[in-house]
C-alpha positions in Angstrom: -25.6 -57.9 201.8 -27.0 -57.2 198.3 -28.2 -60.0 196.1 -25.3 -59.3 193.7 -22.7 -59.5 196.4 -24.2 -62.7 197.7 -23.8 -64.3 194.3 -20.3 -63.0 193.9 -19.2 -64.5 197.3 -20.4 -68.0 196.5 -17.2 -70.1 196.1 -18.9 -73.1 194.5 -20.7 -72.5 191.2 -23.2 -75.4 191.7 -24.4 -73.6 194.8 -25.1 -70.5 192.6 -27.3 -72.6 190.2 -29.1 -74.1 193.1 -29.7 -70.7 194.6 -31.1 -69.4 191.3 -33.5 -72.3 191.2 -34.5 -71.6 194.8 -35.1 -68.0 194.0 -37.4 -68.8 191.0 -39.4 -71.3 193.0 -39.7 -69.0 196.0 -41.0 -66.1 193.8 -43.7 -68.4 192.4 -44.6 -70.1 195.7 -44.8 -66.9 197.8 -48.0 -65.8 196.3 -49.1 -62.2 195.8 -46.6 -59.7 197.0 -46.8 -56.0 197.9 -46.9 -54.0 194.7 -45.8 -50.4 194.4 -48.0 -49.7 191.3 -50.6 -51.3 189.2 -52.5 -50.8 185.9 -56.2 -51.6 185.5 -57.0 -52.3 181.9 -60.8 -52.7 182.6 -63.2 -55.3 181.2 -63.0 -57.4 178.1 -66.1 -59.2 176.7 -65.6 -62.4 174.6 -69.2 -62.8 173.2 -68.3 -65.9 171.2 -67.5 -67.7 174.4 -70.2 -66.0 176.5 -67.8 -64.8 179.1 -66.3 -61.5 180.3 -62.9 -60.8 181.7 -63.4 -58.3 184.5 -60.9 -55.7 185.9 -57.8 -57.1 184.2 -55.0 -55.6 186.4 -51.3 -56.0 186.3 -48.7 -55.2 188.9 -45.1 -55.9 189.9 -43.1 -56.1 193.1 -39.8 -55.8 191.3 -40.1 -53.6 188.2 -42.1 -50.6 186.9 -45.3 -51.6 185.0 -46.4 -52.2 182.3 -44.7 -55.6 181.9 -47.5 -57.4 180.1 -49.1 -54.5 178.4 -52.8 -54.1 177.4 -54.6 -57.3 176.3 -56.5 -58.0 173.1 -59.5 -60.4 173.3 -59.9 -63.3 170.9 -62.3 -66.2 170.5 -61.8 -67.8 173.9 -59.3 -65.6 175.8 -56.9 -62.7 176.0 -53.7 -62.1 174.1 -50.8 -60.0 175.5 -47.7 -58.9 173.7 -45.1 -57.9 176.3 -42.3 -55.5 175.3 -40.5 -54.9 178.6 -40.9 -58.2 180.6 -37.2 -59.1 180.7 -34.5 -60.2 183.1 -30.9 -59.6 182.5 -27.6 -60.2 184.4 -23.9 -60.1 183.7 -20.5 -60.1 185.4 -21.7 -62.2 188.4 -25.0 -60.3 189.1 -28.5 -61.8 189.3 -31.9 -60.4 188.4 -35.5 -61.3 189.1 -38.5 -59.8 187.3 -41.9 -60.7 188.8 -45.3 -59.7 187.3 -48.8 -60.5 188.4 -52.1 -60.4 186.6 -55.4 -60.4 188.5 -58.8 -60.6 186.9 -62.3 -62.0 187.2 -64.0 -64.3 184.7 -67.8 -63.9 184.5 -69.9 -66.6 182.8 -73.2 -65.1 184.0 -75.2 -63.2 181.4 -78.8 -62.0 180.9 -81.1 -65.1 181.0 -78.4 -67.7 181.5 -74.8 -68.7 182.4 -71.8 -70.4 180.9 -69.7 -72.9 182.8 -66.0 -72.0 183.2 -64.4 -75.4 182.7 -60.7 -74.8 182.4 -58.1 -72.0 182.2 -54.7 -72.2 180.5 -51.7 -69.8 180.5 -49.3 -70.0 177.6 -46.2 -67.9 177.2 -43.1 -67.7 175.0 -40.0 -65.6 174.4 -36.3 -65.8 173.8 -33.1 -66.1 175.9 -29.4 -65.4 175.4 -26.5 -67.1 177.3 -22.9 -65.9 176.4 -19.4 -66.1 177.7 -17.1 -68.6 179.3 -18.5 -70.2 182.5 -20.4 -73.0 184.1 -24.1 -74.0 184.3 -24.4 -71.4 187.1 -24.9 -68.8 184.3 -28.6 -69.6 183.6 -32.1 -68.3 183.0 -35.5 -69.5 184.3 -39.1 -68.7 183.5 -42.0 -69.7 185.7 -45.8 -69.3 186.0 -48.4 -70.2 188.6 -52.2 -69.9 188.3 -54.5 -69.5 191.3 -58.3 -69.7 190.9 -61.0 -68.8 193.5 -64.6 -69.8 192.7 -67.1 -67.1 193.7 -70.2 -68.3 191.8 -71.7 -71.7 191.1 -74.6 -72.5 188.8 -75.2 -68.8 188.4 -75.5 -68.2 192.2 -73.0 -66.5 194.6 -71.2 -68.8 197.0 -68.7 -68.5 199.8 -65.5 -68.2 197.8 -63.3 -71.3 197.8 -59.9 -71.9 196.3 -58.9 -74.6 193.8 -55.6 -76.4 193.6 -53.0 -74.1 191.9 -51.2 -75.1 188.8 -47.6 -74.1 187.8 -44.9 -74.7 185.2 -41.3 -73.6 184.7 -38.4 -73.9 182.2 -34.6 -73.3 182.7 -31.5 -73.1 180.6 -27.8 -72.8 181.3 -24.6 -71.7 179.5 -23.1 -75.1 179.1 -26.1 -76.9 177.7 -27.8 -74.0 175.9 -25.2 -71.3 174.8 -26.3 -68.9 172.1 -28.1 -65.8 171.1 -31.9 -65.2 170.9 -33.0 -68.8 171.4 -36.7 -69.6 171.8 -38.5 -70.8 175.0 -42.1 -71.5 175.9 -44.2 -73.0 178.6 -47.9 -73.5 179.5 -49.9 -74.6 182.6 -53.6 -75.3 183.0 -56.2 -75.6 185.8 -59.0 -78.1 185.1 -61.8 -76.2 187.0 -64.6 -78.6 186.1 -62.8 -81.6 187.7 -62.5 -79.8 191.0 -66.2 -78.9 191.3 -68.7 -80.9 193.3 -70.8 -83.3 191.3 -73.5 -81.5 189.3 -72.0 -78.1 190.0 -70.2 -75.7 187.6 -68.2 -72.6 188.2 -69.8 -69.5 186.6 -67.7 -66.8 188.1 -64.1 -67.0 189.3 -61.3 -64.8 190.5 -57.9 -65.5 188.9 -54.3 -64.6 189.9 -51.4 -65.3 187.6 -47.8 -64.9 188.9 -44.9 -64.8 186.4 -41.2 -64.7 187.1 -38.1 -64.4 185.0 -34.7 -65.1 186.7 -31.2 -64.6 185.3 -27.9 -65.4 187.0 -24.4 -64.8 185.7 -20.7 -65.2 186.5 -17.8 -62.9 185.8 -17.3 -62.8 182.0 -20.8 -64.1 181.2 -24.2 -62.7 180.1 -27.7 -64.1 180.9 -30.8 -62.6 179.4 -34.4 -63.8 179.0 -37.5 -62.0 177.7 -41.2 -62.8 177.6 -42.7 -61.7 174.3 -46.1 -63.5 174.0 -48.6 -64.3 176.7 -52.1 -65.8 176.4 -55.0 -66.7 178.7 -57.3 -69.3 177.2 -60.6 -70.6 178.6 -62.7 -73.6 177.7 -66.3 -72.7 178.4 -69.2 -75.1 178.8 -72.6 -74.9 177.1 -74.9 -72.0 177.7 -77.6 -72.7 180.2 -80.8 -70.7 180.0 -82.5 -69.4 183.1 -86.3 -68.9 182.8 -87.5 -65.3 183.1 -89.9 -64.5 186.0 -92.9 -64.6 183.6 -91.8 -68.0 182.4 -91.8 -69.3 186.0 -95.5 -68.1 186.4 -96.5 -69.8 183.1 -94.9 -73.0 184.2 -96.7 -72.9 187.5 -100.1 -72.3 185.7 -99.4 -75.1 183.3 -98.6 -77.4 186.2 -101.9 -76.5 187.9 -103.9 -77.1 184.7 -102.3 -80.5 184.2 -103.1 -81.5 187.8 -106.8 -80.4 187.3 -107.1 -82.4 184.1 -105.6 -85.5 185.8 -108.1 -85.2 188.6 -111.1 -84.8 186.2 -110.1 -87.8 184.3 -109.9 -89.9 187.4 
């Protein structure tokens, strides 16, 4: 049975709304899915923050890419301006659009490293709900961030996962009827608070899953679009690593100091 027929055969409209909610949660909770195609936008340096976004890649298990489109770096992150990340349903149908971003964040540079303290995803767009129906005609947007730490204090470590973070918003025809109404959401991972005492993350791998869900009834229209998407980082202070020659000078200096202490005694 197709998803559309399944929705049409539900006799109770509250069950339809519950199923839509379940679908949106399931898409977010399922984690990375098999993707038919992907786009790799490459690396993006953010010198002002001392970090580099590496191998920024988008993919989708439901729709052709691009959904997000190419990013533009700004002072502490990346800005996307999606033009085709939408979900639309009418006449009793339902639709799910799922997109995923994968990238690395590198705080390691020549002579030092920058702590990666937190990461925030923010997004916004608009939705339309029209017709005569019940709250079962609805739209949802959701996002979940997963972070894997691969480097600590400038040194590689066995990768370990942090607790994911997620957020969602939903609207229905009865409470929120109208055309081109705004929506937004954001969710953050506090990386620093999940690190062992005295340790900082200096390189991480990030996966962001986004889903838009629309459900309708006969005689109704549900539409939702993502039009702005940002990834923002809060970096820590830059920590300098001594050059090899500096280590040698420090060792010589320590030896001289020890000799002087012995001669004085």
